[in-house]
C-alpha positions in Angstrom: 11.5 7.7 3.7 10.3 3.6 5.0 12.5 2.0 7.7 15.8 0.2 6.2 14.8 -3.5 7.1 11.9 -3.2 4.8 13.7 -2.1 2.0 13.9 -5.6 0.4 10.3 -5.8 0.2 9.9 -2.8 -1.8 12.4 -4.0 -4.5 10.7 -4.7 -8.0 10.0 -8.5 -8.6 12.1 -8.5 -11.2 15.2 -8.4 -8.7 14.7 -11.8 -7.8 16.6 -14.9 -9.8 14.9 -16.2 -12.5 12.2 -12.6 -12.8 12.9 -10.9 -16.2 11.1 -8.4 -17.7 8.5 -11.0 -19.3 8.1 -12.9 -16.4 7.6 -9.2 -14.2 4.9 -8.1 -16.4 2.9 -11.1 -15.7 3.4 -11.3 -11.9 2.9 -7.4 -11.9 -0.8 -8.3 -13.8 -1.6 -10.6 -11.3 -0.4 -9.7 -8.3 1.8 -6.5 -8.2 5.1 -5.0 -9.4 7.6 -5.5 -5.7 8.4 -8.2 -3.8 5.9 -6.9 -1.2 2.7 -7.4 -3.7 3.8 -11.1 -3.9 3.8 -11.3 -0.1 0.2 -10.5 0.2 -0.7 -12.8 -3.1 -2.7 -15.7 -0.9 -3.0 -19.3 -1.7 -6.6 -20.3 -2.6 -6.3 -24.0 -2.7 -3.8 -27.0 -2.3 -2.6 -30.1 -3.7 -1.6 -33.0 -0.9 0.9 -35.0 -2.5 1.0 -37.4 0.1 -1.2 -39.8 -1.6 1.2 -42.9 -2.7 -0.5 -45.3 -4.0 1.0 -48.2 -6.8 0.5 -47.1 -10.8 -2.3 -50.3 -11.0 -4.4 -48.4 -8.0 -3.8 -45.1 -9.1 -7.4 -43.3 -9.4 -8.3 -41.0 -12.3 -8.1 -37.4 -12.0 -6.1 -37.9 -9.0 -3.3 -36.0 -7.9 -0.6 -39.3 -6.9 2.9 -39.6 -5.8 4.8 -42.5 -7.6 7.7 -44.4 -7.4 8.8 -45.8 -10.5 11.5 -47.2 -13.1 11.8 -45.2 -16.0 11.6 -48.1 -19.1 12.1 -46.4 -22.1 12.2 -42.9 -23.9 9.5 -43.1 -27.3 10.8 -40.2 -29.3 7.2 -38.9 -31.3 7.9 -39.2 -35.3 6.1 -35.6 -35.3 6.9 -32.7 -33.0 2.8 -32.1 -32.7 2.7 -35.6 -31.3 3.7 -35.9 -27.2 7.2 -37.7 -26.1 6.4 -39.9 -23.7 8.6 -41.6 -20.7 7.3 -45.4 -19.9 8.0 -45.8 -16.2 6.8 -48.9 -14.3 6.3 -50.5 -10.9 5.6 -54.3 -9.9 1.4 -53.5 -10.9 1.9 -51.6 -14.0 2.9 -48.7 -16.2 2.5 -45.1 -16.3 3.6 -43.0 -19.8 4.7 -39.6 -18.3 3.7 -37.3 -21.6 5.8 -34.4 -22.5 5.0 -31.5 -24.8 7.5 -29.7 -26.7 10.1 -31.7 -24.8 13.7 -31.4 -25.3 15.2 -35.3 -25.0 18.7 -34.7 -24.0 17.0 -33.1 -21.1 14.4 -35.5 -20.1 17.2 -38.4 -21.1 18.8 -36.7 -18.3 16.3 -36.3 -15.8 15.2 -39.9 -16.5 17.8 -41.8 -17.4 16.5 -45.4 -18.2 17.1 -48.0 -15.7 17.0 -45.5 -12.9 14.7 -45.0 -10.0 12.4 -41.8 -10.2 9.5 -40.6 -7.5 7.0 -38.9 -9.5 4.1 -36.6 -8.7 1.3 -35.7 -10.8 -2.4 -35.3 -12.0 -3.1 -39.0 -13.4 -5.4 -39.9 -16.4 -6.6 -43.0 -17.8 -6.8 -43.1 -21.6 -8.0 -46.3 -22.7 -5.8 -48.5 -21.0 -3.4 -46.8 -20.4 -2.5 -44.9 -17.5 -0.4 -41.1 -17.9 0.6 -38.6 -16.4 1.1 -36.0 -18.4 3.7 -33.0 -17.0 5.1 -34.5 -13.6 4.7 -31.7 -11.3 8.1 -33.3 -9.6 10.5 -35.3 -11.1 13.2 -36.6 -8.4 15.7 -39.5 -7.1 14.2 -41.7 -3.9 17.3 -40.1 -2.3 15.6 -35.9 -3.1 11.8 -37.9 -2.5 12.1 -35.8 1.2 12.3 -32.4 -0.1 9.1 -33.2 -2.0 6.2 -31.0 0.0 3.6 -33.0 1.1 1.2 -30.0 0.5 1.6 -27.6 -1.5 -0.3 -24.2 -1.9 -1.8 -23.1 -5.0 -2.6 -19.6 -6.1 -4.4 -17.6 -8.3 -2.7 -17.5 -11.8 -3.4 -15.3 -15.3 -3.3 -15.9 -18.9 0.9 -16.9 -19.6 1.7 -17.6 -16.0 2.0 -21.0 -15.3 2.5 -22.0 -11.4 5.8 -22.5 -11.3 7.3 -19.9 -11.7 4.9 -18.0 -9.7 5.8 -20.5 -6.7 9.4 -19.9 -6.8 8.8 -16.1 -7.4 6.7 -15.7 -4.2 9.1 -18.0 -2.3 12.2 -15.8 -3.4 9.5 -12.5 -2.2 8.7 -14.4 1.8 12.7 -15.0 1.9 12.9 -11.0 1.7 10.7 -10.9 4.4 12.8 -9.6 7.6 12.2 -10.8 11.4 10.4 -7.2 12.7 9.7 -6.0 16.1 6.0 -6.7 17.4 3.8 -3.9 17.5 0.7 -5.6 18.6 -0.3 -5.7 22.4 1.4 -8.6 23.9 -1.6 -9.7 26.0 -4.0 -9.5 22.6 -1.4 -11.9 20.7 -1.5 -13.8 23.9 -5.2 -14.3 24.4 -5.8 -14.7 20.3 -2.6 -17.4 20.3 -1.4 -15.7 17.4 2.3 -16.1 16.1 5.1 -13.4 15.4 4.3 -11.5 12.0 6.6 -13.1 10.2 5.5 -16.8 11.1 2.3 -16.1 10.8 3.3 -14.7 6.8 4.6 -18.0 6.3 2.4 -19.8 7.6 -0.5 -18.4 5.2 1.8 -19.3 2.5 2.5 -22.9 3.4 -1.5 -24.4 4.6 -1.6 -28.1 5.6 -4.9 -28.4 5.2 -7.9 -26.6 3.7 -9.0 -24.8 7.2 -5.6 -23.4 6.8 -7.1 -21.2 3.1 -9.4 -19.7 5.5 -10.4 -16.1 6.8 -10.8 -17.8 10.1 -7.1 -19.0 10.6 -5.3 -17.8 12.9 -2.4 -17.1 10.9 -4.8 -15.2 8.3 -6.6 -13.4 11.2 -3.2 -11.8 12.4 -2.2 -10.9 9.2 -6.2 -9.0 8.4 -5.9 -7.4 11.7 -2.4 -6.3 11.0 -4.0 -4.6 8.0 -6.9 -3.5 9.5 -4.5 -1.9 12.4 -2.6 -0.2 9.6 -6.2 1.4 7.9 -7.5 2.5 11.6 -4.1 4.1 13.1 -3.9 6.1 9.5 -7.8 7.2 9.3 -7.3 8.4 13.5 -4.2 9.6 13.0 -5.5 11.9 9.8 -8.6 12.9 12.2 -6.0 14.1 14.9 -4.3 16.4 12.3 -7.7 18.0 10.6 -9.1 18.3 14.7 -6.3 20.3 15.3 -5.8 22.1 12.3 -6.9 25.8 13.0 -10.8 26.6 11.9 -12.9 29.0 12.6 -16.7 29.6 13.5 -19.2 30.4 10.9 -22.6 31.8 12.7 -24.3 33.4 10.6 -27.8 35.8 11.9 -30.0 33.2 10.0 -31.5 35.3 7.6 -30.9 33.6 4.2 -31.5 30.6 5.6 -35.1 31.4 7.2 -35.7 33.0 3.5 -35.2 29.7 2.2 -36.9 27.7 4.6 -39.7 29.7 3.8 -39.7 29.7 0.0 -39.4 25.7 -0.2 -42.7 24.0 -1.2 -42.3 21.6 1.6 -41.1 21.1 5.8 -37.5 19.6 6.3 -38.3 16.4 7.6 -36.7 15.3 11.1 -33.8 13.7 9.8 -33.0 16.5 8.4 -33.4 19.3 11.1 -31.3 16.4 12.8 -28.6 16.7 10.4 -28.3 20.3 10.2 -27.9 21.0 14.0 -25.0 18.4 13.8 -23.5 20.2 10.9 -24.5 23.7 12.5 -22.9 22.9 15.4 -19.7 21.5 13.9 -19.2 24.7 12.2 -19.5 26.7 14.8 -16.9 25.5 16.5 -13.4 26.7 16.1 -12.0 23.6 14.6 -12.5 22.7 11.0 -15.3 20.5 10.7 -14.8 17.3 8.9 -17.9 15.4 8.3 -19.7 12.8 6.2 -23.4 13.4 5.4 -24.6 10.1 5.0 -28.5 9.4 3.1 -30.6 7.3 1.2 -31.4 8.1 -2.4 -33.8 11.1 -2.2 -33.4 11.8 1.6 -32.9 15.5 0.7 -28.9 16.3 1.4 -29.1 18.7 -0.9 -31.2 21.0 0.1 -28.8 20.0 3.7 -25.7 21.2 2.0 -27.2 24.1 0.5 -28.6 25.3 4.1 -24.4 25.3 5.0 -23.5 26.8 3.0 -25.9 29.7 3.3 -24.5 30.0 6.7 -21.3 30.2 5.3 -22.4 33.2 2.7 -24.1 35.3 5.9 -21.0 35.6 7.5 -19.7 37.1 4.1 -17.8 33.8 3.5 -17.7 31.6 0.1 -18.9 28.3 -0.1 -17.8 25.2 -2.6 -20.0 22.1 -4.2 -17.6 19.8 -5.8 -19.9 17.1 -7.9 -17.8 14.2 -9.5 -18.9 14.7 -13.0 -19.8 17.5 -15.2 -23.4 16.2 -15.7 -23.8 16.4 -11.8 -22.1 19.5 -11.8 -24.4 21.6 -14.1 -27.6 19.7 -12.7 -26.5 20.9 -8.8 -26.3 24.6 -10.0 -29.4 24.5 -12.1 -31.1 23.2 -8.9 -29.2 25.6 -6.6 -29.7 28.2 -8.4 -33.3 28.0 -8.4 -33.6 27.7 -5.0 -32.0 30.4 -4.4 -32.9 32.7 -7.4 -35.0 35.2 -4.7 -32.7 35.4 -1.6 -30.6 38.4 -1.5 -26.7 39.0 0.3 -26.9 42.4 1.8 -28.5 44.6 -1.3 -27.0 41.7 -3.5 -28.4 38.4 -5.3 -26.7 34.9 -3.7 -24.5 34.2 -7.3 -23.8 30.7 -7.4 -21.7 30.2 -10.5 -20.4 26.7 -12.3 -17.0 25.6 -12.8 -15.8 22.9 -15.0 -13.1 21.2 -17.1 -15.1 22.7 -20.4 -14.6 26.2 -19.0 -12.4 28.1 -20.9 -11.1 31.1 -22.2 -12.1 34.3 -20.8 -15.2 33.6 -19.7 -13.6 31.0 -17.1 -10.6 33.9 -16.4 -13.8 36.5 -15.3 -14.9 34.1 -13.6 -11.9 33.6 -11.5 -11.6 37.1 -11.1 -14.8 37.3 -9.5 -14.3 34.4 -7.2 -11.0 36.0 -6.6 -12.8 39.2 -5.3 -15.4 37.6 -3.2 -18.3 38.7 -5.7 -19.5 35.3 -5.9 -20.6 33.3 -3.0 -21.2 29.8 -3.8 -19.7 27.7 -6.7 -20.2 24.9 -8.1 -17.6 22.6 -9.9 -16.0 19.3 -11.1 -12.2 18.5 -9.5 -11.6 21.8 -11.4 -12.2 23.5 -8.4 -9.3 22.8 -7.3 -7.1 23.6 -9.7 -4.2 25.8 -8.5 -5.7 29.5 -10.9 -8.8 29.0 -8.8 -8.3 31.2 -5.6 -11.3 31.8 -3.6 -11.0 35.6 -2.0 -12.6 33.2 1.2 -13.2 29.8 1.6 -15.5 28.8 4.2 -17.1 25.5 3.4 -16.5 23.0 0.9 -19.1 20.5 -0.2 -18.2 17.0 -1.9 -21.2 15.4 -3.3 -20.8 11.4 -4.0 -18.0 11.5 -1.5 -17.2 7.6 -2.7 -15.6 8.6 -6.2 -12.1 10.8 -3.7 -10.4 9.1 -1.0 -9.1 10.2 2.1 -5.9 11.2 0.4 -8.2 13.8 -1.2 -9.8 14.7 2.1 -6.2 16.1 3.8 -6.6 18.6 1.1 -10.0 19.3 0.1 -9.8 22.6 2.8 -6.4 23.8 1.8 -7.6 26.3 -0.7 -9.7 28.8 2.5 -7.2 29.4 5.4 -10.1 27.1 7.7 -12.0 25.7 5.4 -14.6 23.0 7.3 -15.6 20.3 4.7 -18.7 18.0 4.4 -19.1 15.6 2.2 -22.3 13.5 1.0 -22.8 9.8 -0.4 -26.0 8.9 -1.5 -24.7 5.1 -1.6 -25.2 3.4 1.6 -22.2 2.0 3.4 -22.6 -1.4 5.6 -21.4 -0.1 9.8 -18.7 -2.7 9.4 -17.2 -1.4 6.3 -17.7 2.7 7.0 -15.2 1.7 10.1 -12.6 1.3 7.3 -13.9 4.1 5.0 -15.1 7.0 7.7 -12.8 6.7 10.3 -11.3 9.9 10.0 -14.3 11.6 10.1 -17.7 12.4 12.2 -20.9 11.0 10.5 -24.2 12.3 10.3 -26.8 10.0 8.8 -29.8 11.1 7.3 -32.9 9.0 7.6 -36.2 9.5 6.4 -37.6 10.8 2.9 -39.4 13.8 2.3 -43.4 14.1 2.5 -45.3 12.1 -0.3 -42.6 10.6 -2.0 -43.5 6.7 -2.4 -41.9 3.3 -2.4 -41.0 2.9 -5.9 -42.7 -0.2 -7.5 -40.5 -3.1 -8.3 -41.1 -6.1 -10.8 -38.5 -8.1 -12.3 -39.6 -10.0 -15.4 -37.4 -12.1 -17.7 -35.6 -10.6 -21.1 -38.3 -12.8 -23.1 -40.6 -10.6 -22.4 -39.1 -7.7 -23.6 -41.9 -6.4 -26.1 -44.6 -6.3 -23.3 -41.9 -4.0 -21.4 -41.4 -2.2 -24.8 -45.1 -2.1 -25.7 -46.5 -0.6 -21.6 -43.3 2.3 -22.2 -44.9 3.2 -25.2 -48.2 3.4 -23.8 -46.5 5.6 -20.7 -44.7 7.9 -22.8 -47.9 8.0 -24.7 -49.5 9.1 -21.6 -46.8 11.7 -21.0 -44.5 9.6 -19.1 -40.4 9.9 -18.9 -38.3 6.6 -18.8 -34.7 5.7 -18.4 -33.6 2.3 -19.7 -30.5 1.1 -18.4 -27.9 -1.3 -20.2 -24.5 -2.7 -19.1 -22.7 -2.3 -22.5 -22.2 0.6 -24.7 -21.7 -1.4 -28.2 -22.7 -5.1 -28.7 -19.8 -7.6 -27.4 -19.4 -11.1 -28.9 -18.0 -12.5 -25.6 -21.4 -11.0 -24.0 -24.8 -11.7 -24.6 -25.8 -8.2 -23.5 -27.6 -5.4 -24.4 -25.7 -3.2 -26.0 -27.0 1.0 -25.1 -26.9 1.9 -28.6 -28.7 -1.5 -30.0 -31.4 -0.4 -27.6 -31.8 2.9 -28.6 -31.8 2.1 -31.9 -34.8 0.0 -31.2 -37.1 1.9 -29.4 -36.3 4.7 -31.9 -37.7 2.4 -34.6 -40.9 1.9 -31.8 -41.1 5.7 -30.6 -40.0 8.0 -33.1 -36.4 9.0 -33.4 -37.0 12.2 -31.9 -38.4 10.8 -28.7 -35.6 8.4 -27.7 -32.0 10.2 -26.3 -28.9 8.1 -25.5 -26.2 8.9 -23.0 -23.2 6.9 -22.3 -19.4 7.0 -21.1 -18.3 7.3 -24.0 -19.4 10.1 -25.6 -18.0 13.6 -25.6 -19.3 15.3 -22.5 -21.0 18.6 -25.2 -23.2 15.7 -26.6 -24.3 14.3 -23.5 -25.0 17.4 -21.8 -27.4 17.6 -25.0 -29.2 14.6 -24.7 -29.6 15.1 -20.6 -30.7 18.4 -21.3 -33.3 17.5 -24.4 -34.6 14.5 -21.7 -34.7 17.0 -18.7 -36.6 19.4 -20.9 -38.9 16.5 -22.0 -37.9 17.2 -25.5 -37.4 13.0 -25.5 -39.4 11.0 -23.8 -36.7 8.0 -22.9 -32.9 8.2 -22.9 -31.3 4.9 -23.3 -27.9 5.4 -21.1 -25.2 3.0 -19.6 -24.5 4.0 -15.7 -23.2 7.0 -16.4 -26.7 8.5 -15.1 -26.7 6.1 -11.3 -25.6 9.1 -9.2 -27.4 12.4 -8.5 -29.2 12.4 -11.9 -32.3 13.7 -10.9 -35.2 14.5 -13.4 -38.4 14.4 -11.4 -40.6 13.7 -14.0 -39.3 10.6 -14.6 -41.3 7.5 -13.9 -40.2 4.4 -15.1 -36.7 2.9 -14.6 -36.3 -0.4 -17.1 -32.8 -2.1 -16.7 -31.8 -4.9 -18.6 -29.6 -7.8 -17.3 -30.1 -6.4 -13.7 -28.8 -9.8 -12.7 -25.0 -8.4 -13.6 -25.3 -5.4 -11.4 -24.9 -5.2 -7.7 -27.7 -4.6 -5.2 -26.4 -1.2 -4.0 -26.0 0.1 -7.6 -30.0 -1.0 -8.6 -30.7 0.8 -5.7 -29.2 3.7 -7.2 -30.5 3.3 -10.2 -34.2 3.2 -8.7 -34.1 6.4 -7.1 -33.4 8.4 -10.4 -37.1 8.1 -10.3 -40.7 8.7 -8.2 -38.7 11.7 -7.3 -41.3 14.3 -8.5 -44.9 13.5 -6.7 -45.9 10.6 -9.4 -45.1 6.9 -8.4 -42.4 5.8 -9.7 -42.1 2.1 -11.4 -38.8 -0.2 -11.8 -38.5 -2.9 -14.3 -36.0 -5.4 -14.0 -35.1 -7.3 -16.7 -33.1 -10.7 -15.9 -31.9 -13.3 -18.4 -33.2 -16.7 -18.0 -32.1 -19.1 -16.0 -31.3 -17.0 -13.0 -28.4 -18.5 -10.2 -29.2 -18.2 -6.6 -27.2 -14.9 -6.0 -29.0 -13.3 -8.6 -32.3 -14.4 -7.2 -31.5 -13.3 -4.0 -30.6 -9.7 -5.5 -34.0 -9.5 -7.3 -35.6 -10.5 -3.9 -34.6 -7.8 -1.3 -35.2 -5.5 -4.4 -38.8 -6.2 -4.2 -39.1 -6.9 -0.4 -37.1 -3.0 0.4 -36.3 0.3 -0.4 -34.2 0.6 2.6 -30.4 1.4 1.0 -28.6 0.6 4.4 -30.6 -2.9 4.6 -29.6 -3.3 0.9 -26.3 -1.9 1.3 -25.5 -5.6 3.9 -27.1 -7.6 1.6 -25.1 -6.4 -1.5 -21.9 -7.1 1.6 -22.9 -10.6 2.3 -24.0 -12.0 -1.3 -21.1 -10.4 -3.3 -18.4 -9.9 -0.5 -15.5 -6.9 0.0 -13.3 -7.6 -3.1 -16.2 -7.0 -5.7 -18.5 -4.9 -3.5 -15.2 -2.4 -2.8 -13.9 -2.8 -6.7 -12.7 0.1 -9.2 -15.9 1.4 -9.0 -15.7 3.0 -5.8 -12.3 4.5 -5.9 -12.5 6.1 -2.6 -12.4 2.7 -0.9 -9.4 1.2 0.9 -7.7 -1.7 -0.7 -7.6 -4.6 1.4 -5.2 -7.2 0.4 -5.7 -9.5 3.6 -8.8 -8.4 6.0 -12.2 -9.4 4.6 -14.7 -7.1 5.6 -17.6 -9.7 6.3 -15.3 -12.4 7.8 -13.2 -10.1 10.2 -15.6 -8.2 11.2 -15.4 -8.2 14.8 -11.7 -7.6 14.0 -12.4 -4.2 12.2 -13.8 -2.7 15.9 -11.1 -3.8 17.9 -8.5 -2.2 15.2 -10.6 1.4 15.8 -10.3 0.8 19.4 -6.8 0.0 19.5 -6.2 2.5 17.2 -7.5 5.5 19.4 -6.1 4.2 22.5 -2.5 3.6 21.0 -2.8 7.6 19.9 -3.8 8.5 23.5 -0.9 7.2 24.4 1.6 8.4 22.1 0.4 10.7 19.3 3.8 10.8 17.3 4.7 6.7 17.9 7.9 7.4 19.5 8.0 4.6 22.2 9.6 1.4 21.1 6.0 0.2 20.0 5.2 3.5 18.1 8.2 2.5 16.0 7.6 -0.7 15.4 3.9 0.6 14.7 5.7 2.9 12.5 7.5 -0.2 10.0 3.6 -1.2 9.7 2.1 2.0 8.3 5.1 1.6 5.4 4.5 -1.8 5.1 0.5 -1.2 4.1 1.1 1.5 2.5 -0.8 4.3 4.6 0.7 6.7 2.4 -1.6 9.4 4.0 -0.4 8.6 7.7 3.2 8.3 6.5 3.4 12.1 5.4 2.0 13.0 8.3 4.8 11.1 10.2 7.4 12.8 8.0 5.7 16.4 8.3 6.0 15.9 12.1 
């Protein structure tokens, strides 16, 4: 339960005076549906109303505040025409222009002969000076109430500035003063205001500098949010470390047999992370470790060796992938690697379970799993439905961790009495962000690539040379090559001049023959996607046209060409993932980045980095620098925290301080029971760190 003092902030926006259902829906679409969401909806600009020229001196296009006398009302003869109120000062005349105006109301606020102070943007139309729909109209006595500087906020279609302003200020009025949770010495050093005062300050900027992330009030609020994030992660980490675990130390027989069967030696990086993982598994507490490795660094073999360690002690392992395509692909890969391995008198048995597994075959698999007759089960999130019962689950491996957030990590091991958890990602995360995403886990970095794997040859060319590219792909296919061709849309969109996967499929099928070109995109049914992927994997088709459904984890060693249309529309990390799909089978890969002209500066920088390096960690840092946190932590990467006030680039220095502060706080007060601890509980509620709140509730 949230502390009572915070209750008002979690009311719906429709609780505010003047915010009905229609306006409430617009505000919810823009910022969120509660008052606290309006508090976090920060201004991005400001209007300076301190400029008070005479009418004749008012510059075209400027926001001005004028003191004028109302001379006459011009009522339009046609409702489509504007209503004009002519006003003047000693220097000239200005027309106040209104569309869809109510005459009685305008006579009420602008009576003829009265003096009024009006503020808004002026425009010069021939000899006439106009101010369409003034922002403010007040009497001279009320002029002191005019804001000298007024914040402007992002809007959405159908929502104008005035009602949003009123709603935000209504929400701010509900924001309570709270007990201080920050360390007094830290506050004094940074010269920060109390929380409520800082919140009011960011919504009342008095200069352009006050809108910047580096402003003191914004930094104070950003640090609050980062501290809530780090405190929640540290609490989850402590809870996981405190859960009963088991020591997993097999005799190494299965792992030695697998190593002997591999056609290559493990890299130094693989050996290093295996030591870290096996050391963790041998401890008496639960493991929660992230294996972060670049595209093609060999994470799957490392995960299999870890799982075989669990099988050696007679226990089971689970391998969870984000999609059915990847789950079935991992099943094929791991089954091939383990085909000659014997556990006791029986072969190591691997099975796959997805949402498509139905009826008697599914039930037979579940029965075998419950009896312990399946050693390794691969699947999607279907692995964690209630009817999936393991006999003795000792290790869970999660592939492409960024698809699963910290809330899932709290329960991943619950299928086993004391299951260890190993999560993996091929999406390199800048160190700055890794603190906010993976703070609850130990991290193993897998550096390097298997021997013999060359860097992918990366080239960029304009879409005007598309025919040349298609001809080049045709020549390569005739020599036996296989190619991915990635498009950003599924169907033509009249508003976006981008290649559609279906259109490109038709074009390439016309060039290469319909039996040579497959198609995969997110709107296809799972069975259709599987058939198209299988045809490409087996070589039945030579070119696979796809959307980014093939971005992560798809492994076709024979594929050597990756063509990406409208590469300027993709982020760096996404392009790096796509490029990593080729050149995995001993032959050098080629990546063609096709772009629409003219290229913007950011797109140019992106493509230049792709050509310069294949180091995923450097690419991730550049992606953060070029795109900023907001886009990098978008909906595609759904496991990332959604920050409203903090910015990973601008507040980089605060992240590490917040991490250290959180650990120090919990060392001194693990249950947050001191007065400062109680204030920190309010902070967690305020920023909705629900996983930590659940831990507090459970004691």
